[in-house]
VOBA-1610 file (N, C-alpha, C; in pm, whole numbers, padded with zeros to 5 digits, always signed):
BEGIN
Met-00178+08427+21270Met-00071+08417+21290Met-00036+08523+21123Ala+00079+08584+21145Ala+00098+08645+20995Ala+00172+08555+20906Glu+00150+08618+20784Glu+00146+08501+20644Glu+00379+08594+20609Ile+00386+08489+20663Ile+00599+08535+20552Ile+00581+08461+20444Lys+00647+08631+20398Lys+00658+08612+20223Lys+00777+08592+20183Ser+00815+08566+20086Ser+00945+08551+20021Ser+00974+08716+20004Thr+01110+08723+19915Thr+01183+08833+19896Thr+01110+08851+19733Leu+01095+08714+19653Leu+01042+08758+19529Leu+00862+08783+19560Glu+00864+08751+19647Glu+00713+08790+19639Glu+00676+08948+19690Leu+00812+08999+19758Leu+00753+09099+19838Leu+00783+09200+19665Ala+00900+09181+19597Ala+00974+09252+19470Ala+00851+09265+19399Met+00761+09152+19322Met+00634+09075+19265Met+00529+09222+19343Glu+00534+09228+19398Glu+00403+09302+19493Glu+00438+09483+19453Arg+00485+09507+19490Arg+00558+09615+19449Arg+00594+09635+19316Thr+00589+09592+19192Thr+00652+09577+19103Thr+00467+09560+18991Lys+00392+09560+19099Lys+00314+09508+18972Lys+00219+09606+18956Lys+00237+09727+19050Lys+00181+09835+18975Lys+00270+09918+18858Met+00397+09898+18879Met+00488+09963+18756Met+00475+09934+18614Thr+00495+10038+18535Thr+00457+09987+18396Thr+00558+10041+18311Ile+00597+09974+18182Ile+00690+09972+18103Ile+00636+10126+17996Ser+00689+10217+17986Ser+00644+10332+17921Ser+00643+10291+17752Glu+00645+10328+17696Glu+00631+10294+17520Glu+00802+10359+17442Lys+00826+10446+17551Lys+00968+10514+17494Lys+01064+10410+17558Glu+01058+10348+17625Glu+01099+10258+17755Glu+01108+10049+17701Lys+00977+10048+17652Lys+01005+09980+17535Lys+01059+09958+17387Glu+01093+10075+17380Glu+01116+10127+17219Glu+01304+10066+17252Glu+01312+10163+17363Glu+01480+10143+17397Glu+01510+09982+17417Ile+01409+09910+17494Ile+01465+09750+17488Ile+01453+09711+17400Lys+01366+09749+17247Lys+01335+09699+17148Lys+01460+09722+17046Arg+01496+09886+17022Arg+01682+09933+17010Arg+01758+09797+17035Lys+01774+09763+17180Lys+01898+09729+17195Lys+01886+09640+17157Glu+01754+09513+17176Glu+01770+09373+17133Glu+01841+09353+17020Ile+01818+09439+16900Ile+01799+09429+16843Ile+01965+09515+16743Glu+02078+09593+16779Glu+02176+09623+16841Glu+02191+09497+16830Gln+02168+09430+16930Gln+02262+09319+16984Gln+02270+09202+16890Lys+02124+09172+16816Lys+02122+09083+16717Lys+02231+09098+16624Val+02215+09248+16611Val+02293+09264+16442Val+02440+09295+16510Asp+02542+09281+16618Asp+02648+09270+16617Asp+02671+09108+16633Val+02558+09022+16727Val+02657+08896+16699Val+02574+08831+16569Leu+02504+08872+16466Leu+02517+08833+16329Leu+02612+08816+16251Ser+02679+09024+16292Ser+02776+09079+16169Ser+02903+08954+16251Asn+02956+08973+16356Asn+03085+08933+16401Asn+03080+08754+16398Arg+02948+08671+16440Arg+02979+08566+16419Arg+03041+08564+16207Tyr+02975+08588+16177Tyr+02954+08593+16003Tyr+03137+08671+15982Ser+03162+08797+16036Ser+03309+08863+15985Ser+03350+08686+16040Glu+03413+08637+16171Glu+03480+08572+16225Glu+03487+08424+16179Gly+03346+08379+16045Gly+03379+08257+15959Gly+03267+08134+16086His+03206+08209+16215His+03126+08106+16268His+02964+08106+16196Leu+02941+08167+16111Leu+02822+08176+16061Leu+02784+08191+15959Pro+02765+08083+15826Pro+02774+08096+15737Pro+02688+08250+15638Leu+02693+08290+15543Leu+02599+08398+15493Leu+02448+08343+15437Thr+02471+08263+15412Thr+02303+08175+15417Thr+02251+08235+15550Glu+02299+08154+15642Glu+02206+08192+15746Glu+02214+08314+15773Val+02297+08405+15826Val+02282+08552+15817Val+02151+08625+15772Leu+02140+08555+15629Leu+02056+08601+15566Leu+01862+08529+15605Lys+01908+08472+15679Lys+01785+08374+15674Lys+01776+08438+15833Glu+01808+08465+15867Glu+01780+08535+16002Glu+01705+08661+16004Ile+01778+08749+15884Ile+01686+08881+15838Ile+01576+08807+15800Glu+01568+08780+15777Glu+01449+08698+15634Glu+01315+08725+15747Arg+01367+08625+15852Arg+01286+08604+15985Arg+01237+08686+16073Met+01268+08823+16078Met+01279+08982+16138Met+01215+09019+16080Asp+01078+09047+16146Asp+01020+09173+16129Asp+01059+09227+15981Glu+00955+09237+15896Glu+00968+09352+15799Glu+01003+09499+15817Arg+00996+09578+15959Arg+01012+09703+16009Arg+01167+09700+16006Ile+01216+09592+16043Ile+01340+09629+16105Ile+01432+09549+16006Gln+01390+09505+15884Gln+01499+09449+15828Gln+01565+09533+15748Thr+01530+09651+15706Thr+01617+09727+15692Thr+01717+09783+15772Thr+01649+09797+15841Thr+01784+09826+15917Thr+01849+09797+15996Val+01803+09629+16015Val+01944+09567+16017Val+02011+09546+15944Met+01979+09547+15783Met+02110+09481+15739Met+02189+09596+15689Glu+02113+09764+15682Glu+02243+09859+15696Glu+02335+09862+15767Ser+02264+09783+15914Ser+02373+09806+16022Ser+02431+09715+16075Ile+02449+09598+15983Ile+02491+09486+15952Ile+02604+09510+15791Leu+02615+09568+15685Leu+02687+09662+15649Leu+02776+09729+15697Ser+02710+09826+15772Ser+02818+09917+15802Ser+02902+09855+15854Gln+02887+09792+15998Gln+03002+09711+16011Gln+03090+09652+15931Trp+02992+09543+15825Trp+03100+09510+15770Trp+03221+09614+15676Ile+03125+09723+15600Ile+03211+09809+15565Ile+03325+09859+15648Asp+03336+09878+15782Asp+03392+09986+15911Asp+03478+09847+15895Gly+03490+09769+15871Gly+03560+09646+15930Gly+03686+09576+15782Leu+03625+09670+15701Leu+03733+09642+15625Leu+03854+09664+15627Ser+03995+09620+15671Ser+04138+09675+15617Ser+04207+09665+15578Leu+04320+09693+15602Leu+04484+09655+15483Leu+04538+09527+15487Asn+04465+09495+15551Asn+04509+09257+15610Asn+04409+09266+15441Asp+04506+09146+15392Asp+04468+09080+15321Asp+04333+08978+15380Arg+04273+09008+15459Arg+04156+08870+15474Arg+04021+08918+15509Asp+03994+08969+15385Asp+03836+09105+15314Asp+03767+09016+15283Glu+03780+08929+15211Glu+03718+08822+15087Glu+03560+08849+15142Arg+03590+08795+15276Arg+03439+08764+15311Arg+03361+08863+15346Leu+03397+08991+15403Leu+03327+09059+15442Leu+03270+09096+15268Leu+03380+09149+15159Leu+03326+09197+15057Leu+03220+09067+15008Lys+03237+08937+15025Lys+03147+08882+14963Lys+03032+08903+15066Gly+02955+08902+15182Gly+02846+08975+15259Gly+02777+09061+15231Ile+02889+09216+15188Ile+02839+09366+15158Ile+02770+09335+14993Glu+02887+09241+14945Glu+02777+09212+14827Glu+02667+09205+14798Ser+02648+09074+14895Ser+02472+08995+14911Ser+02381+09110+14973Leu+02466+09171+15049Leu+02317+09259+15129Leu+02361+09351+14993Lys+02363+09414+14955Lys+02371+09511+14853Lys+02298+09443+14709His+02285+09293+14688His+02195+09290+14636His+02308+09316+14430Arg+02413+09370+14436Arg+02481+09390+14314Arg+02599+09351+14327Ser+02648+09350+14205Ser+02851+09315+14139Ser+02865+09363+14225Leu+03001+09370+14260Leu+03068+09472+14419Leu+03199+09451+14264Asp+03243+09401+14151Asp+03384+09361+14081Asp+03448+09454+14088Glu+03436+09546+14029Glu+03498+09673+14004Glu+03545+09722+14134Leu+03502+09745+14263Leu+03539+09791+14400Leu+03618+09672+14430Lys+03563+09549+14438Lys+03648+09428+14498Lys+03763+09403+14437Gln+03787+09406+14288Gln+03970+09452+14267Gln+04010+09569+14264Lys+03941+09664+14288Lys+04028+09779+14312Lys+04083+09768+14432His+03983+09683+14540His+04063+09652+14654His+04157+09614+14659His+04136+09498+14605His+04279+09382+14616His+04386+09491+14536Gln+04352+09544+14422Gln+04515+09591+14388Gln+04491+09674+14508Leu+04424+09733+14594Leu+04583+09838+14675Leu+04598+09780+14827Ile+04559+09681+14859Ile+04588+09549+14960Ile+04730+09488+14914Ser+04749+09428+14784Ser+04868+09370+14696Ser+04988+09495+14725Gln+04962+09659+14624Gln+04977+09748+14642Gln+05100+09731+14807Tyr+05013+09758+14888Tyr+04991+09802+15020Tyr+05109+09697+15102Gln+05089+09524+15048Gln+05267+09431+15071Gln+05338+09497+15015Arg+05362+09525+14887Arg+05452+09490+14869Arg+05557+09626+14893Glu+05491+09809+14884Glu+05512+09891+14946Glu+05615+09817+15084Lys+05528+09826+15174Lys+05564+09731+15307Lys+05659+09661+15358Glu+05673+09611+15234Glu+05795+09503+15245Glu+05930+09567+15155Arg+05892+09639+15071Arg+06000+09708+15040Arg+06044+09815+15152Val+05906+09859+15182Val+05990+10018+15379Val+06072+09889+15463Lys+06004+09767+15469Lys+06083+09670+15591Lys+06200+09665+15485Glu+06237+09619+15381Glu+06396+09636+15364Glu+06492+09703+15392Glu+06430+09800+15329Glu+06481+09986+15322Glu+06579+09988+15486Ala+06457+09993+15602Ala+06475+09985+15739Ala+06606+09863+15771Arg+06559+09760+15682Arg+06651+09641+15757Arg+06826+09633+15704Ile+06845+09761+15630Ile+06960+09763+15551Ile+06979+09854+15621Gln+06913+09944+15676Gln+06984+10130+15765Gln+07011+10033+15917Leu+06929+09949+15929Leu+06978+09942+16067Leu+07145+09807+16036Val+07115+09694+15914Val+07248+09660+15967Val+07431+09766+15917Glu+07326+09856+15870Glu+07425+09955+15789Glu+07494+10053+15965Thr+07395+10129+16071Thr+07367+10157+16162Thr+07444+10023+16250Leu+07420+09938+16297Leu+07510+09861+16375Leu+07677+09808+16275Arg+07690+09806+16171Arg+07780+09794+16129Arg+07914+09900+16144Lys+07814+10069+16141Lys+07902+10144+16230Lys+07958+10157+16334Asp+07857+10026+16425Asp+07892+10018+16568Asp+07980+09960+16608Gly+08054+09808+16475Gly+08127+09751+16497Gly+08041+09618+16568Ile+07917+09648+16509Ile+07835+09521+16494Ile+07803+09438+16341Tyr+07825+09350+16336Tyr+07779+09314+16259Tyr+07870+09118+16209Gly+07849+09015+16135Gly+07866+08860+16130Gly+07707+08833+16140Ser+07743+08693+16119Ser+07620+08584+16085Ser+07537+08571+16193Ala+07637+08605+16320Ala+07549+08557+16423Ala+07488+08737+16545Val+07541+08777+16416Val+07370+08909+16470Val+07237+08886+16371Glu+07141+08871+16477Glu+06995+08841+16406Glu+06897+08936+16470Leu+06875+09013+16257Leu+06818+09197+16288Leu+06656+09145+16358Asn+06638+09223+16433Asn+06430+09298+16546Asn+06403+09386+16388Thr+06389+09381+16290Thr+06391+09510+16198Thr+06221+09586+16264Glu+06108+09471+16274Glu+05994+09515+16333Glu+06050+09641+16480Ala+06140+09593+16512Ala+06139+09674+16638Ala+06207+09805+16691Asn+06257+09802+16515Asn+06297+09979+16492Asn+06237+10095+16473His+06266+10194+16579His+06220+10290+16535His+06203+10328+16414Leu+06331+10311+16326Leu+06239+10419+16177Leu+06167+10276+16090Trp+06196+10136+16082Trp+06064+10070+16046Trp+05974+10159+16099Lys+05916+10147+16241Lys+05776+10205+16331Lys+05759+10319+16242Gln+05824+10392+16234Gln+05802+10492+16208Gln+05783+10533+16054Ala+05852+10488+15951Ala+05777+10388+15841Ala+05657+10321+15797Leu+05651+10267+15864Leu+05522+10237+15882Leu+05429+10243+15932Glu+05448+10397+15986Glu+05274+10451+16033Glu+05266+10556+15944Lys+05378+10643+15855Lys+05364+10712+15747Lys+05270+10535+15593Leu+05371+10486+15600Leu+05250+10442+15529Leu+05060+10367+15510Asn+05100+10302+15656Asn+04986+10327+15700Asn+04889+10397+15695Gln+04958+10551+15711Gln+04845+10615+15744Gln+04781+10639+15535Leu+04890+10688+15446Leu+04870+10696+15333Leu+04735+10536+15322Tyr+04766+10480+15305Tyr+04656+10389+15263Tyr+04570+10306+15326Arg+04560+10375+15453Arg+04418+10357+15512Arg+04362+10498+15461Thr+04395+10597+15421Thr+04318+10707+15312Thr+04257+10661+15205Lys+04330+10590+15122Lys+04297+10519+15010Lys+04198+10399+15071Leu+04227+10372+15167Leu+04132+10190+15221Leu+03998+10326+15264Glu+03960+10447+15267Glu+03856+10446+15348Glu+03747+10575+15213Asp+03868+10574+15080Asp+03779+10629+14944Asp+03683+10529+14910Ile+03768+10379+14920Ile+03668+10283+14853Ile+03564+10210+14994Lys+03608+10268+15077Lys+03506+10222+15172Lys+03394+10283+15122Glu+03409+10419+15155Glu+03259+10550+15079Glu+03193+10497+15004Gln+03280+10489+14875Gln+03263+10390+14759Gln+03147+10298+14781Leu+03128+10206+14847Leu+03070+10084+14888Leu+02990+10154+15023Arg+02937+10287+15035Arg+02817+10324+15154Arg+02750+10420+15012Ser+02793+10392+14946Ser+02706+10548+14878Ser+02688+10443+14716Leu+02681+10309+14777Leu+02605+10180+14650Leu+02450+10202+14696
//
């Protein structure tokens, strides 16, 4: 009587003679490392993992890949810097992985963000004033009028120009961080 084999047994028999090449093994390992880097970087950036745990995870890795992992995480954190005022965590992590004080660049970054926020508020106020004047000319005015400055095309254009200018300045800081 013939033996009935499960699908798993048939698949195992067919793949028994197959082997993974060294190139395929390296690719699998590279993808695993990339995934680990992404997880560590994102969890730290989002505040779900303390810096000490990130450093411990890196120390547990094989010495050959520690440098690659650190460089990849650094790159992600530097790329993550933005014009928002929430970059302190990333700067602290970058400073720790670089093993040096970044006080000067951190100060430069803080000044840039402060200047950006002030300029953004000034431009927003100018757009608001222009919107009020435009509405007044059209006979729309009074205490019942609620302005939505952020939906105004003048505000959006001015903000885009401002963002472009300050993103360029932020990229300069990022390049300085990369070159350390």
